[in-house]
N, C-alpha and C positions, 0 to 999 in steps of 0.2 A: 746212130743216135737219133732219137725222135725229136720232133720240132720243139716240144716243150723244154727239153733239156738244152737244146741249142740256145734258147733265149734266156735261160735262168742259170746257166753254169759258165764260169770263166768269161764273164762279160768284160771286154776290153774298153777303155775309155774311147769315146767317139766325139769328134767335132764336126758339126755341119756348119758351113760358112758360105758367104756370098749368097745369102738367102733373103727373100722378102717375107718377113715374119708377120703373121696375123693370128692373134689369139685372144680369146676372152680372158678376163682377169677376174678372179673371185672377188665378190663384194666384201667390203669390210663392215657394213652395217646391216647385212641381212636382206637388203633389197636387191632385186635383180639388176645386174649391170649389163646392158645390152650393147655397150660400146666395145669395139675391138682395139687392142693395142697393136699398132702397125709400125714396123721399124724396117728401114733399108739403108745401108746393108746391115744384115743381122747375122747372128751366129747362135748356135746352141751347143753346149758342151755337157756331156753326161758321163757319169761313172757308175758302175754297178747297177745299171738300169735306171738311174735317177738323174734328173736335171740338176746340175751343179751351177752352171752359169747360163744365162740367156739374155739377149738384148743386143746392143750395138756391137758390131763385129770387133771394133778396135778394143772395146772394154772386155769382151769375152775372151779374146785371144791373148790378151796381155799376160806375159809370163807363163803361158801354158807349156808344159813339157810335150815332147813329140808324142803323137798318138794317131790312131786311124782317123782319116779325114774324108769328108764328102763335100765336094764343091757343088752347091745347088745351082750354080750358073744363073743366078738371079731369078730362080723360080720361087714360087710361093711355098711357104711351109706353114702348116696349121697343126693343131692337135689331131691325133688320131680320132676318127669318128666313133661315136658311141651309139649303138643301135639298141635302145632300151626296151623294145617289145618285139620279140620274135617267137615263132613256132617252128623250129627247124627239124623236130623229131617226127617225121612222117615217112612213109615208104613210097608209094606210088603217087603220081600226080592226079589232079582232078580237072584235067583239060576238057573232059567231056562236059563238065558242068559249065565251063566257060562258054562252050558252044550253046548250051541251054540258055544261058543268060543273054547271049547275043540274039537268040531267037525269041526272047521276051520273058523268060522265067525269072522270078525274083529270088533273092537269097532265101527268103522265108519259105517260098514254095518248094524250092529244091530241098531244103532241110526237112520240111514236113513230109516229103515223099521218101525219106530215109537217106537222102544224100547229105552233103555237107560234112560236118564233123563226124557224124555217125559212119559215113562211108570210110573216112580215114581211120576210124577206130577199128572197124572190121578188117581193114587192110593191114594195119600195123600189127594186130594180134597174130596174124599169120606169117609175119615177116621173120626171117632169120636174123638174129642179133648181129652177126658179123656183117651181113649185107646192109643192114640198117645203119650201123656205125659207118660203113664206107660212104653211104649217101650223105650222112651228116657231115663227115669230113670234107666231102666235095662241096657242100654248101658253105662251109667255113672258108674254103678257098675262094669262093665267090665273094663272100663278105670282105675278105682281106684285100682282094684285088681292087675293090672299090673304095678302099681307104678306111674300112671299119676295123678297129683294133680291139674292141670290147663289145660283146653282145649280152643282153639278157635273153635266156632261152627257156621256154616253157615246155613242160610235159603236156598232157591233155588229150592225146590221141590213143591212150591206153584204156582209161576209165575202168580199170579193175586194179586190185592191189598188185597183182603180178605184173601187169603191163605198165602201170604207172612207175613202179620201181624199175622195171626194165628200161623205160625211157630215160629216167633220171640217171641210171647207171651208165647208159650210153653217153649222156652228156658229160658225165664224170670222166669216162674213158677218152672222149673227144678232147676235153680240156687238157688232158695229160699228153696228148699227141699233136696239138696244133697251137700255133702262135696266138690265135684269137683267144682272148680271155673270155670266160663264160661265167655269168652270174645266173645260177639255175633257179627256176621257179616251178613249184608244184601247182598244176592246174587240173587236179582231179575233178573239179567242178566246172568243167568246160561244157558239158552236155550230159543228159541222162542217157546212158547206153541202151541198146535195144532190149536187153534182158530185164531192164528195170522200168520200161516205159509205163507200166501200170502199177509200179511200186516205187514211185519217186522218193517217198519218205524213207524207204529202206535204203535207197542209194545214198541219200544224204547222211544217214546214220553210218553207212559204210565209209564214206569219205571222212567223217568226223572221228569215228571210233577205231577205225583200222588203218586207213591210208595215212592220215596226218601223223599219228603216233609213229608209224613205221618209217615214214620219210624223215621225221625229226630225229628219231633214234639213230638212223643210219647217216644223218647229216648230209643228205643228198640234195637239199634245197636251201636257199637263203630266204626265199619269198614264197608266199602262197597267194593264188589269184582265184577269182571267180568270174564267170561270165554272167553278169547281172542283166537279165532281160526276162520279160514275162514268159517267153516260150522256153527258157532254160531254167535259170534260178532267179526267183523274185528277190526283192530287197530284204525281206525278213529271212529268207533262206540264206542269202549271201552274208548277211550279218552274222547269222548263227555259225556258218562255216568259217568265216574269217576270224571270228572271236575265238573259236577252238584252235585255229592255226596260230593266232597270236599268243595264246596261252601256252602252246607247245614250243614257242620260240621262233616261229616263222613270221617274218614281217609281211603285213598284208598289202596287196595290190588289188585292183579291181578293174574289170572291163565295165565301164559305166556309160549308160545313156547313148549307146551307139545308134540303135534303131528307134528308140522311143525314150521319153523321159521316165526311165525305169526306177528312179530312186537310188541309182548307184552312186551318184555324187554325194548324196546325203549319207549313205553308208560309209563312204570314204572319209567324210568329215567326222562322223561319229566314232569310227573305229581307229582313226589316226593312221590311215593308209599312207605308205610311202608315195604312191602315185595313184591317180585315177586316169584311166586310159580311154580314149575315144572322145567322149563328152560332146558329141555333135548336138545332142538335144538337151544339154544342161542349161538351166535358166541362169542368165547373168546375175540374178539376185543371189546366187550361191557363190559367186566368184570371191567375194570378200571372206566368206567363211572358209573356203578352200585355202585362201592365203593364210589366214590366222591359224588354221589347223596344220599348216606346213605340208599340205598335199601338193605334189608336183603334177600339173596337168600334162599328159603325154598325148599329143595329137597325131593322128594317123591318116593324113590326107590320101595316101596311096590306096588304102582300103576304100575310101569314099569314091575315088576316081575309078577303081576297078569294078565296083558294084554299081556304078552310075548313081550314086546317092544324090538326092535332091538337096541335101543340106550338109555343109561343112561346119566344123566347130568355130565358135566366135573368138578367134585368136586375138584380134586387135582389142576386143573388150577385155579379154583376160590380161593382156599386157598392160592395158590402162589401169586394171585393178591391182597391178603389182605382182602378178603371178609369174613364176619362172617357167614359161612354156617350153616344153621339150617336143621334139618330133622324132618319129621312128618309122621303120618300114612296115611293121606288122607282118613281116614275111611269114606266109603260110600258103598251103596248097589251094585254098579255096577263094580267098578274097583279096590277096595281094601277093602274087607270086613273083617277088623280086627281092634280091639282096642289095640293090643299088640305092644306097642312102643319098648320094648326090642327086639322083632323080627325084627322090622325095623332097629334097630341098627345093627343087624346081617347082613341084606341086605346092609346097608350102608358100612360096612366093606368089604363085598365080592364084591359088584358091584360099589361102589363109591370110594373104596380103602381108606376109613378112618381108622385110628387106633381105637382100642376100646376107648382109652381116648378121641380122637377127636369126636367119636360118642356120648359119654356121654356129652361133651360140646355142641354138636349140638342139643342134645335132652333136654338140660336144659337151660343154659344161653343164647345161641344164639336163641333158640326157644322163650325164653322170650323177647328177643330184637325184634323178628319178630312180637310181640304183643305190642311193646312199653312199656313193663313191666319189663325190665331188671334191673331197679332200685329197684324192690320190690321182685322179685322171680328169680329162676334159679340158685342160688348159696347159699351156707351156709356161710353167712357173717353177722357180727354184724349189727343189724338194719333192716335186711331183714325179710320177713315173714318166720315163722318156718314151712316150707314144706319140708319133708324129707322122704326117704325110707330106711328101714333097710332090707338088702338082705340076703338070704341064700347063702352067698358067702363071700370070703375074699378079692378078687381082682376085679377090674373093668373089667379085661379081661374075667372073667367068664360070665358076663352078655350076651355079644353077642356070646361067644363061646358055652355055654350050651343052645342052641337055642330051641325054640318051647316048652319050659317048663316054669313054673312060679316060678322064684327064689325070689319073693317078700315075705318077712317075716312079716313086719309091715309097715304101711303107717301113717305118721303124717301130718296133715293139720292144719295150724295156731296153732301149739302147742298142738294139741289133737290127740290121737290115733284114727284113723277112719277106719282102716282096719287091720286085720279082725274085723268083727262086735263084736264078742265075743273074746276079747283078754286078758281076766283076767289071763289065765294060760300059756301065751306065753313066759313069761320072764324066 
């Protein structure tokens, strides 16, 4: 039986007790709630993959029938982490480019020489589908063991109709075989491929007239994204592509203002994007417009750290403006090769000046909102999906503080223990 069936069929009731609960709670007035609900001793009871009771242990356990139980032994329990911006469909690594950057090359210089995204495109096009799927599944294992139960996953290393469909189909296969839940995103406008370098307008037409309709017709993606920068797709081109995607039923996202003030945030506001991601160079004058437009800012401090960027996003000003800031790994082979979202929480604390509690909210509930899934995942509340992490920790502060180690003890997805694989003796 594959992993997907394991967590969606014959789900027995589950009680987790003797736990230290820390969870965001969805706001009732539409403004971000950065406070955590913390309870000890706490318990969580779920049936059919959904949370039925959660809170004080004495109240949760009162009158319960016998069921499978997990003694958390006073460990911390939080929602499953949500990684809302990832690029897991690639074949080989780009560690040679890491060496080049260490020796002084910039991201733009490497890309201009034919490296970067274009290197991964040439590589993926030659990859066997079965071998590629195997690597994606291995990466999902990595996400899961660090406490991530849901990811957004982009295509974008195919850049042809055939290979973009191939990438999204592999994500679909992976979603059917692995406990990690996948929200797929079409990113055909990630870069202009080699064969269209002198015919970029033709490539944009290909994305709009062939790729988007094919992806939408096959229902292979929930979102569409564009890398909006002068060296890839400018603001006008991004607007054109995302407008076509929105008309086809794909909800827009955008890589905005990562390297320069590219106009990406303005496009996100105008088009009503679900999220605008990166935002390192976005003017604070736009934060209020982002808020009123309902655009979730997704900040990616791991990418800034990995490329030694001089500037990080203005997270504290965004929070002051009432924006529901989310954080994510930006897992990809070039600019952030990690599936470790707790490490990104550390970077968010150090470089974005989030508190540990804020970092957890940004990596759970707000990240879920960046996927338009905040009504279902991202917090431990009655009626929501039973996605949770039990940590080798007692306090939320320990997660970003004790960095670069794995503090995850157990992971629950839809009410089933899914990590570690052999968990019989962990209680």
